[in-house]
C-alpha positions as CSV (number, residue, x, y, z in Angstrom):
1,M,40.7,86.9,-19.7
2,T,44.0,85.1,-19.8
3,P,44.2,81.4,-21.2
4,Q,45.0,80.2,-17.7
5,Q,41.8,81.7,-16.4
6,K,39.8,80.4,-19.2
7,A,41.3,77.0,-18.4
8,F,40.3,77.4,-14.7
9,F,36.6,78.0,-15.5
10,S,36.7,75.3,-18.2
11,R,37.7,72.7,-15.4
12,A,35.2,74.4,-12.8
13,A,32.3,73.9,-15.3
14,T,33.4,70.3,-16.0
15,W,33.6,69.3,-12.2
16,S,30.6,71.5,-11.3
17,T,28.5,69.5,-14.0
18,F,29.8,66.1,-12.5
19,G,28.8,67.2,-9.1
20,S,25.5,68.3,-10.2
21,A,24.7,64.8,-12.1
22,V,25.8,62.9,-8.9
23,T,24.3,64.9,-6.1
24,I,20.9,64.6,-7.4
25,L,20.8,61.2,-5.7
26,F,20.5,62.8,-2.3
27,S,19.9,66.6,-2.8
28,I,17.9,68.6,-5.2
29,A,19.4,71.7,-3.7
30,A,22.8,70.7,-4.0
31,S,22.6,69.5,-7.7
32,Q,20.9,72.7,-8.8
33,I,23.4,74.9,-7.1
34,L,26.1,73.1,-8.8
35,L,24.3,73.2,-12.1
36,G,24.2,77.0,-11.7
37,L,27.9,77.2,-11.0
38,A,28.5,74.8,-14.0
39,L,26.6,77.2,-16.4
40,A,28.3,80.4,-15.0
41,S,31.7,78.8,-15.4
42,M,31.2,77.6,-18.7
43,L,30.0,81.0,-19.8
44,L,33.1,82.6,-18.5
45,S,35.4,80.0,-20.0
46,G,34.3,80.9,-23.5
47,E,33.5,77.3,-24.3
48,R,30.7,76.9,-26.8
49,L,27.5,75.1,-25.8
50,R,27.0,72.0,-27.8
51,L,23.6,70.8,-28.6
52,P,22.5,67.2,-29.0
53,R,20.2,66.1,-31.8
54,I,17.1,66.3,-29.8
55,T,17.4,70.1,-29.2
56,L,14.6,71.0,-31.8
57,P,12.0,68.9,-30.3
58,L,13.0,69.8,-26.8
59,L,12.7,73.5,-27.5
60,L,9.4,73.2,-29.3
61,F,8.1,71.0,-26.3
62,L,9.2,73.9,-23.9
63,A,7.7,76.6,-26.2
64,G,4.4,74.7,-26.2
65,T,4.4,74.5,-22.5
66,V,4.7,78.3,-22.3
67,L,1.9,78.8,-24.9
68,A,-0.3,76.4,-23.0
69,L,0.5,78.4,-19.8
70,L,-0.3,81.9,-21.5
71,F,-3.7,80.5,-22.7
72,S,-4.5,78.7,-19.6
73,G,-6.0,81.9,-17.9
74,E,-4.3,80.8,-14.6
75,P,-0.4,81.4,-15.3
76,A,0.5,81.4,-11.5
77,H,-0.7,77.6,-11.2
78,G,1.8,76.5,-13.9
79,L,4.9,78.5,-12.9
80,A,6.6,75.5,-11.3
81,Q,6.7,73.8,-14.6
82,I,8.2,76.9,-16.1
83,K,10.8,77.0,-13.3
84,K,11.6,73.5,-14.2
85,F,13.1,74.4,-17.6
86,Y,16.2,75.1,-15.5
87,V,16.6,71.4,-15.0
88,F,16.9,70.9,-18.8
89,C,20.1,72.7,-18.6
90,E,21.6,69.4,-17.3
91,L,21.3,67.9,-20.7
92,F,23.4,70.6,-22.5
93,L,25.9,70.9,-19.7
94,V,26.7,67.3,-19.3
95,F,26.7,67.1,-23.3
96,S,29.2,70.1,-23.5
97,C,31.5,69.7,-20.5
98,L,32.0,66.0,-19.9
99,R,33.9,65.1,-23.0
100,D,36.0,62.5,-21.7
101,L,34.1,59.2,-21.7
102,R,36.4,57.8,-18.8
103,L,35.0,60.6,-16.8
104,V,31.5,59.7,-17.9
105,R,32.2,56.1,-16.7
106,W,33.1,57.3,-13.3
107,L,30.0,59.4,-13.2
108,F,27.9,56.2,-13.4
109,L,30.1,54.3,-11.1
110,T,29.6,57.1,-8.5
111,W,25.8,56.8,-9.2
112,A,26.1,53.2,-8.2
113,A,28.1,54.0,-5.0
114,L,25.6,56.8,-3.9
115,A,22.7,54.5,-4.7
116,G,24.3,52.0,-2.8
117,I,24.5,54.1,0.4
118,D,21.0,55.2,-0.3
119,A,19.9,51.6,-0.4
120,A,21.6,51.1,3.0
121,R,19.6,53.9,4.5
122,G,16.4,52.2,3.1
123,F,17.5,48.9,4.6
124,L,17.6,50.6,8.1
125,Q,14.3,52.5,7.4
126,F,12.7,48.9,6.6
127,A,14.2,47.3,9.8
128,S,12.7,50.3,11.7
129,K,9.2,49.8,10.3
130,V,9.3,46.1,11.1
131,R,10.3,46.9,14.6
132,A,7.5,49.4,14.8
133,A,5.0,46.9,13.5
134,H,6.0,44.4,16.0
135,A,5.7,47.0,18.8
136,L,2.1,47.7,17.8
137,G,1.4,43.9,17.7
138,I,1.1,43.7,13.8
139,G,2.1,40.2,12.6
140,S,3.5,39.2,9.3
141,S,0.1,38.5,7.8
142,S,-0.9,42.1,8.5
143,F,2.4,43.8,7.8
144,Y,1.5,44.5,4.3
145,G,-1.4,46.9,5.1
146,F,0.8,48.6,7.4
147,Y,3.8,49.0,5.2
148,V,2.3,49.9,1.8
149,A,1.3,53.3,2.9
150,H,4.7,54.1,4.6
151,R,7.5,52.4,2.5
152,I,11.1,53.2,2.5
153,T,12.4,56.4,0.9
154,G,16.1,56.3,1.5
155,F,17.1,60.1,1.2
156,M,14.3,61.0,-0.9
157,S,10.8,62.2,0.3
158,H,8.7,59.6,-1.5
159,W,9.2,55.9,-2.1
160,N,8.4,56.3,-5.8
161,T,11.3,58.7,-6.1
162,F,13.5,56.5,-4.4
163,S,12.6,53.6,-6.6
164,E,13.2,55.5,-9.8
165,E,16.9,56.7,-8.6
166,E,17.7,53.0,-7.7
167,M,16.4,51.7,-10.9
168,Y,18.3,54.2,-13.1
169,A,21.7,53.5,-11.1
170,L,20.9,49.7,-11.3
171,L,20.3,49.6,-15.0
172,M,23.5,51.6,-15.7
173,L,25.5,49.5,-13.5
174,I,24.1,46.3,-15.1
175,A,25.1,47.9,-18.6
176,F,28.5,48.6,-17.1
177,L,29.1,45.0,-16.0
178,F,28.0,43.6,-19.3
179,F,29.5,45.9,-21.8
180,S,32.3,48.1,-20.4
181,P,35.8,47.0,-20.6
182,R,36.4,44.5,-17.6
183,L,37.7,45.7,-14.3
184,R,40.5,43.5,-13.2
185,K,40.0,44.4,-9.5
186,R,37.3,45.2,-7.2
187,M,34.7,43.5,-9.5
188,W,33.2,41.9,-6.5
189,I,32.3,45.3,-5.0
190,W,30.1,46.3,-7.9
191,I,28.4,42.9,-7.9
192,A,27.7,43.5,-4.2
193,V,26.3,47.0,-5.0
194,L,24.2,45.5,-7.8
195,V,22.6,43.1,-5.3
196,C,22.0,45.9,-2.9
197,L,20.4,48.1,-5.4
198,G,18.2,45.2,-6.7
199,F,17.1,44.5,-3.1
200,A,16.2,48.1,-2.5
201,V,13.9,48.2,-5.6
202,L,12.3,45.1,-4.3
203,L,11.8,46.5,-0.8
204,A,10.3,49.9,-2.0
205,E,7.4,47.9,-3.4
206,T,6.8,50.2,-6.2
207,R,5.1,48.0,-8.8
208,G,5.5,50.4,-11.9
209,V,9.3,50.5,-11.2
210,W,9.4,46.7,-10.5
211,I,8.1,46.0,-14.2
212,A,10.1,48.8,-15.6
213,T,13.3,47.5,-14.1
214,V,12.6,43.8,-15.2
215,I,12.0,44.9,-18.7
216,G,15.0,47.2,-18.9
217,A,17.3,44.4,-17.2
218,L,15.9,41.9,-19.8
219,Y,16.8,44.2,-22.7
220,L,20.4,44.3,-21.3
221,V,20.6,40.5,-20.7
222,W,19.2,39.9,-24.3
223,F,22.1,41.7,-25.8
224,W,24.6,40.2,-23.5
225,R,23.7,36.6,-23.3
226,P,20.4,36.0,-25.1
227,K,20.0,32.5,-23.9
228,L,19.9,33.6,-20.3
229,V,16.6,35.5,-20.8
230,L,15.0,31.8,-20.7
231,F,16.1,31.6,-17.1
232,V,14.3,34.8,-16.0
233,P,11.0,33.3,-15.3
234,V,12.7,30.8,-13.0
235,I,14.6,33.5,-11.2
236,V,11.5,35.8,-10.8
237,G,9.8,32.6,-9.4
238,L,12.5,31.8,-6.9
239,A,12.7,35.5,-5.9
240,F,8.9,35.4,-5.2
241,L,9.1,32.2,-3.2
242,A,12.1,33.5,-1.1
243,S,10.6,37.0,-0.6
244,P,8.9,38.1,2.8
245,H,5.1,37.7,3.0
246,S,4.4,41.3,2.3
247,I,6.5,41.3,-0.9
248,R,4.6,38.3,-2.1
249,E,1.3,40.1,-1.4
250,R,2.6,43.1,-3.4
251,F,3.4,40.7,-6.4
252,E,-0.1,39.3,-6.1
253,S,-1.7,42.8,-6.0
254,I,-0.6,43.6,-9.5
255,A,-3.3,41.1,-10.7
256,R,-5.5,41.1,-7.5
257,P,-5.1,44.5,-5.9
258,K,-6.2,44.6,-2.3
259,Q,-8.5,47.4,-0.8
260,E,-5.6,49.4,0.5
261,D,-3.7,49.6,-2.9
262,S,-6.5,49.1,-5.3
263,N,-5.7,50.1,-8.9
264,E,-9.1,51.9,-9.3
265,F,-7.9,55.3,-8.5
266,R,-5.5,55.0,-11.5
267,R,-8.4,54.1,-13.8
268,I,-10.3,57.2,-12.5
269,T,-7.2,59.4,-13.0
270,W,-6.9,58.2,-16.6
271,R,-10.6,58.6,-17.4
272,T,-10.6,62.1,-16.0
273,G,-7.5,62.8,-18.0
274,L,-9.2,61.8,-21.2
275,K,-12.0,64.1,-20.3
276,M,-9.7,67.0,-20.0
277,I,-8.1,66.2,-23.3
278,E,-11.5,65.9,-25.1
279,A,-12.5,69.5,-23.5
280,H,-9.1,71.1,-24.4
281,P,-7.2,69.0,-27.2
282,W,-5.1,71.8,-28.5
283,L,-3.6,73.7,-25.8
284,G,-4.6,71.7,-22.6
285,I,-5.9,73.1,-19.3
286,G,-2.4,74.5,-18.5
287,P,0.6,73.2,-16.8
288,D,-0.2,71.7,-13.5
289,G,-3.8,72.1,-14.3
290,P,-4.9,68.6,-13.3
291,K,-3.7,69.3,-9.9
292,Y,-6.2,72.3,-9.5
293,H,-9.1,71.1,-11.5
294,F,-9.3,67.4,-11.3
295,M,-12.7,67.3,-9.5
296,E,-14.2,69.4,-12.3
297,Y,-13.6,66.6,-14.9
298,I,-14.3,63.3,-13.0
299,P,-16.8,61.2,-15.1
300,S,-20.3,61.6,-13.7
301,D,-20.5,57.7,-13.4
302,V,-17.7,57.5,-10.9
303,P,-19.1,56.5,-7.5
304,R,-18.4,58.6,-4.3
305,P,-16.4,58.6,-2.3
306,L,-13.3,58.2,-4.3
307,P,-11.2,55.2,-3.5
308,D,-7.8,56.1,-1.7
309,G,-5.2,57.4,-4.1
310,F,-3.2,60.5,-5.1
311,Y,-5.5,62.7,-7.3
312,Q,-3.1,65.7,-7.9
313,H,-1.9,64.2,-11.3
314,L,-2.9,61.6,-13.9
315,H,-0.5,58.8,-13.1
316,N,0.4,58.7,-16.8
317,I,3.1,60.9,-18.3
318,Y,1.6,60.8,-21.9
319,L,-1.9,61.8,-20.6
320,Q,-0.4,64.3,-18.3
321,W,1.4,66.2,-21.2
322,A,-1.8,66.0,-23.4
323,A,-4.2,67.3,-20.6
324,E,-1.8,70.0,-19.5
325,R,-0.4,71.1,-22.6
326,G,-2.5,69.9,-25.5
327,I,-2.1,66.8,-27.9
328,P,0.4,68.7,-30.3
329,V,2.8,69.2,-27.3
330,M,2.4,65.6,-26.3
331,L,3.2,64.5,-29.8
332,I,6.2,66.7,-29.8
333,G,7.3,65.1,-26.4
334,M,7.0,61.6,-28.1
335,W,9.0,62.8,-31.0
336,M,11.7,63.7,-28.7
337,L,11.6,60.5,-26.8
338,L,11.4,58.3,-29.9
339,Q,14.3,60.2,-31.7
340,I,16.5,59.3,-28.5
341,A,15.9,55.6,-29.1
342,V,16.4,55.9,-32.9
343,D,19.6,57.9,-32.5
344,F,21.1,55.4,-29.9
345,W,20.1,52.2,-31.8
346,R,21.7,53.6,-35.0
347,G,24.9,54.4,-33.1
348,L,25.1,51.0,-31.5
349,R,24.8,49.3,-35.0
350,T,28.1,51.3,-36.0
351,L,30.3,50.0,-33.2
352,P,32.6,47.2,-33.7
353,P,32.0,44.0,-31.7
354,G,33.5,43.6,-28.3
355,R,33.4,45.3,-24.9
356,D,33.5,49.2,-25.2
357,I,32.6,52.3,-23.3
358,R,30.4,53.4,-25.9
359,R,28.6,50.2,-26.0
360,F,28.1,50.3,-22.3
361,L,26.6,53.9,-22.5
362,L,24.2,53.4,-25.5
363,H,22.9,50.0,-24.2
364,G,22.6,51.5,-20.7
365,A,20.8,54.6,-22.1
366,L,18.4,52.4,-24.2
367,A,17.6,50.3,-21.1
368,V,16.9,53.5,-19.0
369,W,14.9,54.9,-22.1
370,L,12.7,51.6,-22.2
371,A,12.2,51.6,-18.4
372,T,11.3,55.2,-18.4
373,M,8.8,54.7,-21.3
374,I,7.2,51.7,-19.5
375,E,6.9,53.4,-16.0
376,G,5.5,56.4,-17.8
377,V,2.2,54.6,-18.4
378,V,1.6,54.3,-14.7
379,E,3.3,57.4,-13.3
380,V,4.2,61.1,-14.2
381,N,7.8,60.0,-13.8
382,L,9.6,62.8,-15.8
383,G,7.4,65.4,-13.9
384,D,9.7,65.0,-10.7
385,T,13.1,66.7,-10.7
386,E,15.2,63.9,-9.4
387,P,14.3,61.2,-12.2
388,L,14.1,64.0,-14.9
389,T,17.6,65.0,-14.0
390,M,18.9,61.5,-14.0
391,F,17.2,60.7,-17.3
392,L,18.8,63.7,-19.0
393,V,22.2,62.9,-17.6
394,V,21.8,59.3,-19.3
395,V,20.5,60.8,-22.5
396,A,23.3,63.3,-22.7
397,C,26.0,60.8,-21.9
398,G,24.3,58.5,-24.7
399,Y,24.6,61.3,-27.2
400,L,28.4,61.8,-26.0
401,A,28.8,58.1,-27.0
402,L,27.9,58.9,-30.6
403,E,30.5,61.8,-30.8
404,K,33.3,60.3,-32.9
405,D,35.8,63.1,-32.2
406,L,36.0,62.3,-28.3
407,A,39.4,61.3,-27.2
408,V,39.1,57.9,-25.3
409,K,42.5,57.1,-23.8
410,S,43.4,53.8,-22.6
411,I,41.8,53.0,-19.3
412,A,43.9,51.5,-16.5
413,E,41.7,48.7,-15.2
414,G,43.8,47.7,-12.4
């Protein structure tokens, strides 16, 4: 192969990886097709695959998943989790192909732009639902019960996925505005996008994402202007008072859940998950096992009928890993996640003061990491392809920011 051909495939790998990382905001199929093209192009280019520091725990985690599947006795039930190994290629391809931090910066600005379009679609959906409620004679006092089971989803199939994608794009955009070298023009556009993303997260009414977003944003504010953290309770209070009645009810349901959104079903899934772990501590019941065997492990003192809720997973990523794959694999997963935070924090401490692309990427990655860990207490967030892909992109870019040999040319901010 000639040098020109290798250069062509190298560029193809770079732009296919970029495309895969951004199209996940509206299409799994497009993202994974581009991921395959990126992988093929990289192999043809002869470029070496670079491995971030978390490669060892990740490979052990995947190997433990295979072992749990083989010993489950029902390998067909867990094949979907094995197929999802393909998604982890995103981590290695972003880390190997996007070696220009300017391009990485534009990746996250593209995320913000696409998430803004997704948010606009969500606003239209919300307006449609308000009109439908009015047509049915449902007033504002009853709209909450009507809306909570049919919330906005943007381009996604579920409001939780929509919320998570908006949250990731929002946190990276906040980190960009706080820590990246300033834009001299068009700053107002990104601030407007920021407001749209925040409003979309609010309207989606996903409480776990609300809490995770606030904590991730608090982290960023603390390292930008620590004194501003004191005003956060005031801002939250004003947002509560200014919100529509249904959003205020959703806030209140965190402490005082209503019948239609009771938290009781989560307590049942957590207790059931603990039963699964107690019965199968070493290898679990198999990947996706809770989906097929949930009813067999429900504690005997749980009254029937079960309250409304989704009972095909455990609504906690840590319990889900332990129940599916065993405690050792869950601990390996925790090792991997904690290693990410340790590496990024150490990297931040080596940076000189001032605005910097690397500072933006590392602070943004830590905010996303923190939000993911928090939301993982109430959802199996890394079990879905879209948030998993976005999380892997952020992690890969955080590790890129630790690479001292990357050429960062001067950025034209105009």
